[in-house]
N, C-alpha and C positions, 0 to 999 in steps of 0.2 A: 351593316350597321345601321342604315336608314330603315330597315326593316325592322331590325330589333328596337330602334328608338319609338318609330310609330307603335310598337305594341305596348312600349312602356308609358308612352303617351295615353294609350287606351287604357291601360292599368288605372293610371291615377284621374283621366277625366271622366271613365265611367264609376270603378268602384270605390274611388277616392270621393269624388265627390256625391257619390249616393250614399257613403258613409257618413258623411259631413252632415246632409240631410235628414239621415236616420232612415232614408229609404231601404232598406234592408230585403225587401221582397222584391225589388227590381233585379236583385243579382239572380234570382231564380229564372228570370225572363232569357239568360242567356247561358245558364249551367243546366246540364242535363240531371245533375245531382247537387243541388246547392245547399242552402240553409234549410235545415230539417227542423221542425219544432220538438224539443225536449231532447235532441241529440246535442247536448253540450260539448263532449269531447270532437265529436264531427265536426259540428259548426267552428269551433276555435282553430283547430287545424285547417279548415277552410279560409278563416280569416290571416292566419299567420302564414298560409300558401300565398295568398294573394299578395300580401305586404313583401313577402320575401321574393316573390316573382318579380316586384320592380325592382328590387335591389340585384337581382342575379341576372335580369335581362340589361341592366344599363354595365354593372362590373365586368360582365363576359367578354365583349367585343375588345375591351380596354387591354386585356390580359394578351391580345394579339397584336397588339401594333408595337413592332421593333423598337420603335423610337423611344417607347415609353418606358421597355424593358432594358433599353440601354441608357437613357439618361434618367429614370426615375426608379432606380431599382428598389428603393425602398417602398416606393409606393406599390411598384408591382408585385412585393411579396406579400404586402398586408393585403391588398385587393386580393390577391390569390387565395390566404386564407380566409378571408370574410368569403369569397367565393364558392371553394370547397366545403367548409361549414353550413353555409347556406343551402348548398347542394344535396348534403347529407341530411340535413332537418327536412328538406322539401321532400327528398326521396322515400324517408321512413313515414312521414306524413302520408305522401301518396300512396304506398302500399296498404297502409292501415284503411285509408279511405276506400280505395278500391275494394277490398273484399269486407270490411265492416258494412259495405252499403252494396253486397254482391247483388241483391233485390232489384237495385236502381241501374244495373249494369244493362245496357243495352245490347250486351253479346258477352257471352264467357270468353270468347276469343278474344274480344277487346279488354278485356279484364286479364288475360294472360299476356298481349303484347305491351301494356301498360305497367306489368309486373317485371318484365324482362327489362324493360327499358329503365326501371326504378333499381332492380339489382346492377344494372351495367351502370349505371352513375356511381353506385358506392363500390363497384371494382374499380373503375376508373380513375374515380377521386382517390382511391386508398393507393393505387399505383405511381399516379401523379404525385401524390403526395412522398411516398417512401423515396422516389428517384430524386424529388427535389432536396429531401433531407440529405441523401447521399451525395448531392453533388452532381448528380447524372443528368445535366444539364440537357443534353439532347435525347436521352430516352426520356426524360421527364416533358419535355415538350412534345415527343408523340402523344403521350399520357393523356397530356392535357387537353392536347387538340381532340382526344376520342372523348374526354370528359365535356368540352364544351358542345361537341355535338349531340352527344346523348342528353344532356341537359337541355338542349333544344329540340328536343323530342316533340313536345307539346306545340312548338312554335312551329316547327317543320308539318306538323300533321294540317296546323289550319292554312299553310301555305300550299300545301300540297291538293289540299280539298278544293280552294278557291282554283288552283290552277287545273283540277282535273275538271271542274266545273265550266271553265272557261274552254278547255280543250273540246269536251264534249256538248257545248252549249246547253247544258244543263247538269243537275245532280244524278247523273246515270247511275245506278247502280248502289248509291252513297244508303238511302233508306234515311228516314225522318233523323234517325238517332246515330248514324254511321254504322248501323247492325247490318247493312247490305253487304253484299260479296265485296263491293268496291271500297266501302266504309272499313271493313275488316283489313282488306288489303293494304289501306293507306295508312291503318293504326299500326301495322308491323312496320310498314314501309319509312314512316317518319323518323326511326330511328336507324334500321339498318340499313336503308339506302344510303343515305349521308355517311354512316359508318364504312360502308364497302368502297365508296368512291373515296374514302380518305385513304384506304389501304392500297387500292389502285394506284393513287397519287403518289404514296409512298414508293411501291414498286417501282413505278415509272421513273421516279426522280433517282432513286438510288440504283436501278439495275437496268433499266431502259435506255436504249439509243436513243437517236435521235428522232427517229419515225415514231419509237413509243412515247416519246415526250409530247411529240405534236400532238400525237392522237388524243393523248391526255386532258393537253391544253383545248382542243377544239370540243372534246364532250365537257368539260368545265364551263367552256363559254357558252355552249347550248345549256347547259343546266342552270345556268347563271340567268340565262334568257327566261327560263323555264320559271325560275324562281321569283325573278322580277314581275312578271306578270301576276304571280300569285301574291305576291307582296301587294301590288296596285289592287288585285281584286280583293284582298282580305282589308285593306284600308277603306276602299270605297264601300263594301257590303256587309263587312264583318263589324268594324271598329268604328269606323265615323259615324254611322247612324247613331250609333249608342252614346255618343257624345254629346 
């Protein structure tokens, strides 16, 4: 939640303030394919994407807090509806931008990774909504967790990149625009790895014995340490310098 809050603060502190100042050109200093002169549709989608990123980054973690679900069910339902709608809009917009600006992609493989992530968001969101309407809450919860992780693919990418830089003491294999072998792998891993860990968690929780559960807990602990390091690095070197 701290990492998500830091990212939301960055969105307001950089993109929000730059917009208020009319300094739109500064967006391109931190985006691979930002605002493009003459591309009205693409620029409009980017503006909406940034604004909705703030909404979804703040709203998502609130859906995972059991006390909110239990004590404020109306808020949970409406926040969930807003979250799903926002996820759908952002995914469709992201898919459009990825292939409408294919020449600006650092790698076709990265475009494929982003597209799979977008399709998974649509799929998981649809399944989460379907089971919520049917009142299959346990199944809905599983799909909602998958949706949350898939939606945060871009967030995980930033954290993983900075964790990779820290572990290797430099941007080994990343490339200038994540077109290097490590950059391409991390683009796929940004959504595939969290989802794989979630499925292993479900398996250990539902079918595993005491040993499997301890092993899963240990793995989550180590992954949390890596994520915490990546979050701190992202704050210090990605987000804070631009605020």
